C-alpha positions in Angstrom: 116.2 93.2 102.5 117.4 96.2 100.8 115.2 99.1 100.3 114.8 100.4 96.8 112.9 103.3 95.6 109.9 102.5 93.3 110.4 104.7 90.2 106.3 104.8 89.8 106.0 106.3 93.3 104.4 109.8 93.1 107.1 112.4 93.8 105.2 113.8 96.9 105.5 110.6 98.7 109.3 110.4 98.7 109.5 111.1 102.4 107.1 108.3 103.1 109.0 105.9 100.5 110.4 103.8 103.0 107.0 102.5 104.2 106.3 100.8 100.9 106.4 97.2 101.3 105.1 94.3 103.2 106.3 93.9 106.8 106.0 91.0 109.5 107.0 90.9 112.9 105.9 91.0 116.4 105.1 93.4 119.2 103.5 94.0 122.8 100.2 95.2 123.8 99.3 96.4 127.0 97.0 98.8 128.8 95.7 99.3 132.4 92.4 97.6 131.5 93.9 94.4 129.6 96.5 92.1 130.3 99.9 92.6 128.6 100.5 90.0 125.6 102.7 89.5 122.6 101.4 89.8 119.2 102.1 89.1 115.8 101.7 91.7 112.9 101.8 91.8 109.1 101.5 95.3 107.3 101.2 96.0 103.8 101.9 99.4 102.5 101.3 100.1 98.8 100.5 102.3 96.2 99.3 102.7 92.6 101.2 105.8 91.3 98.6 108.5 92.7 99.4 110.6 95.7 98.6 108.4 98.5 99.9 105.2 100.1 97.2 102.3 100.8 97.9 100.8 104.2 96.6 97.5 105.7 97.6 96.1 109.3 96.5 92.8 110.7 97.5 91.5 114.2 97.0 88.3 116.1 97.4 87.2 119.6 100.5 84.9 120.1 101.2 82.4 122.6 104.4 81.8 124.6 105.9 79.6 121.9 105.0 82.4 119.2 102.3 80.5 117.7 99.3 82.6 116.4 96.1 82.1 118.9 93.4 84.4 117.4 93.1 87.4 115.3 93.3 90.8 117.3 92.9 93.9 115.2 92.8 95.1 111.6 93.0 98.5 110.1 92.8 99.9 106.7 93.6 103.2 105.5 95.7 105.8 103.6 98.8 108.1 104.3 98.6 111.4 102.4 101.4 114.1 102.2 99.5 117.3 102.7 102.1 120.2 102.5 106.0 120.6 102.6 107.2 122.2 105.8 110.5 123.5 106.9 111.2 120.6 109.1 109.7 117.8 107.2 106.4 117.1 105.3 102.9 117.4 106.8 101.0 114.1 106.4 97.6 112.9 107.3 96.9 109.1 108.1 93.2 108.0 107.7 92.4 104.5 109.3 89.2 102.6 109.6 88.8 99.6 112.0 86.2 96.9 112.0 85.5 97.6 115.7 83.7 100.8 114.9 86.4 103.4 114.9 87.5 105.8 112.3 90.5 107.9 113.0 92.3 111.0 111.2 96.0 111.8 112.4 97.9 114.4 111.5 101.7 114.9 111.9 105.0 115.1 110.2 107.3 112.8 108.1 111.1 113.5 108.2 113.7 111.2 106.4 113.0 108.0 108.5 110.5 108.9 111.0 106.8 109.9 111.1 105.2 111.3 114.4 101.3 111.6 114.2 98.6 112.5 116.5 94.9 112.1 116.3 93.0 115.0 115.0 89.7 113.2 115.2 88.3 110.1 116.5 84.7 108.8 115.5 83.3 105.8 116.9 79.9 104.0 116.3 77.5 103.9 119.4 78.6 100.2 120.2 82.2 100.7 120.1 84.4 101.3 123.3 85.1 104.7 124.4 88.4 106.0 122.6 89.3 109.6 122.5 92.9 110.1 121.4 96.1 108.6 120.1 99.8 109.3 119.5 101.9 107.0 116.8 105.4 107.1 116.0 106.9 105.3 113.1 110.5 105.0 112.5 112.9 103.1 109.9 115.8 102.0 112.2 118.3 99.6 111.0 116.1 98.5 107.9 113.2 97.6 110.2 110.0 99.4 110.7 109.6 100.3 114.3 106.7 101.7 115.8 104.6 102.7 119.0 101.3 103.9 119.8 99.9 105.7 123.0 96.2 105.9 123.4 93.6 107.4 125.6 90.5 105.3 126.0 87.8 103.9 128.6 88.5 106.7 131.2 92.4 106.1 131.0 94.8 109.1 129.9 97.0 109.1 126.9 99.5 106.1 127.7 101.5 103.5 126.1 99.3 100.6 124.4 101.3 99.0 121.5 104.8 98.7 120.1 106.4 96.5 117.4 109.3 95.7 115.4 108.8 94.5 111.8 110.9 93.3 109.2 110.5 93.9 105.5 109.4 90.7 103.9 108.2 91.8 100.3 
């Protein structure tokens, strides 16, 4: 699917314009405290003309044949450009999770790449221990590719998730 810039997109969102759309694909989840598995994902990144992008991601466990087994994670949030920088645009990603986490990421957006680190993680008393994360998103060969490293449940920052998604709308 060919990427076209939406004329109603706020001009400050230009470095993030390639994220807009609906994406679907698959990835791998793993961590020392869980068994590695394949997951499916659908992401919708949209805007209403104001100076932020709305983000919604849903994932589900896949069996060996690629069939959905059960829901895994959901996250809702917003991408916000903060200030231009010599080497890109400073951005924030604010995310909320139904498992009791709220994350605030800060980082930089370049032409087809965004790299972010948690600036703050809040969790409810019932949520598992989770202290930090690093995310990298890239627009590679018309696909959205991303990876996430996480520090949680007594483990240091290390690989947790990765996926490759194709634009479906």
